[in-house]
N, C-alpha and C positions, 0 to 999 in steps of 0.2 A: 416482448413484454406479455406476460400472461393476461388473459381477459379477466380482470377484476373490475367490479362495477361500483363499489361503494368505498368511501374513505376508510371505513373500518376494515373492509376486505383488503384494501391496498396496504394499510398499516400492518395488518396481521401477516400478510405475505412477506413484507419487508422484514418484520421482526422474526418470523420463522426462519427466513433465509439466513440472516446474520447470526442468530443464536444457534443455528444448525451448522455453522461454519462456512457457509457459502457467501462470502463477501461480494463476489462478482454478481451473483444473482440479486443480492440485496440492493446493490447500486442501480439495478435496472428499474427500481421503483422510485428513484429520486430524479427530479428534474435536473438538467445540467446547471441551472442557475439556483439550485437549492441553497438556502441560507441555514447554516448550522450554528447554533449557540450552545456552547458547552463550557464546562469549567476551565478548559484549556483555551486561552484566547487565540491560539494559533490555528484552531479548527474553524475555518471560515468558508471553505469551498468544498465542492464534491470530491476533489482530489485529496484535500486534507482529511475529509471524513473517511475516505478509503484507507488512507494510511493509519488513521486512528483505529478503525475497525480491524484492519489486518494485524495490527499490533496487539489488540485486546483479545480477539477471538481465540487464539491459541491458548490463552490462559483460562478461558471460560469452561467450567465443568457443568453448568446448568443455568437456567434462567426462568424459574417458575414465576408465573404471572400472579400478581396479587389481585389486580382489578383493572378495569378500563372504563372510560367514559367517552361518549361521542356527542358532539353538538354540531350538526351540519358538516362543514368541511374540516372541522377540528376533532382530533382524536387524542386522548391522553391515555398512556399506559403507565402502570406502576408494577414493577417486577423486581426480583432479587437476582442480579447477575452474580452467580457463584463462581468462586475461584478457589485455589488451594488456601488462600488467606482468609476468605470470608464466605459465609453462606447466608448472611442475614443483613447485608447492607442494601438498603432500598434505593432504587433508581426510578426516576420518572422522566417520561418524555412526552412532550406536547408536539403533535404533528399538525401541519396544515396541508391539506390535499387540494389540489386544483386539477380538474380534469381527471386524469388517471395517474398522476404522479405527486409525490411528496415534494412540496416546495419550501417547507420550513420545518426544522427540528430544533426543539429547545430541550436540552438534556440537563438534568440536575441529579447529582448524587454526592455522597460524602467521600471525598478522595481519601481521607484518613482511614476509612473502613477497609481500604485495599492495601494499606501499608502492613508489612509484617509486624508482629508484636515485638516490642523491645525485649532484648535479652534480660533475663532475670538473674 
């Protein structure tokens, strides 16, 4: 685990890793007991989160950040995970960091924004 010292630095390192395609590195920032809340109810453990990221990352073409906020051990990110289908669907994540690891992730995004447009 890299030497990161603040919740913001830990979240930034995690976010840079997965949006850069390095899922294994991203997972080093998560506690083994991480709690993941996402639109998909099947994502509840670190192993499930790995599967989710590994499936999504190959579709990612960019992830420009809109903004972030931090309050003690909690960090919120808003960004645009871009794919071939969308470049304007907003995602938000609220992280809780304890010690030097992320212990909770709450992800929110519009799933319909990632669906291909209906044929015309």
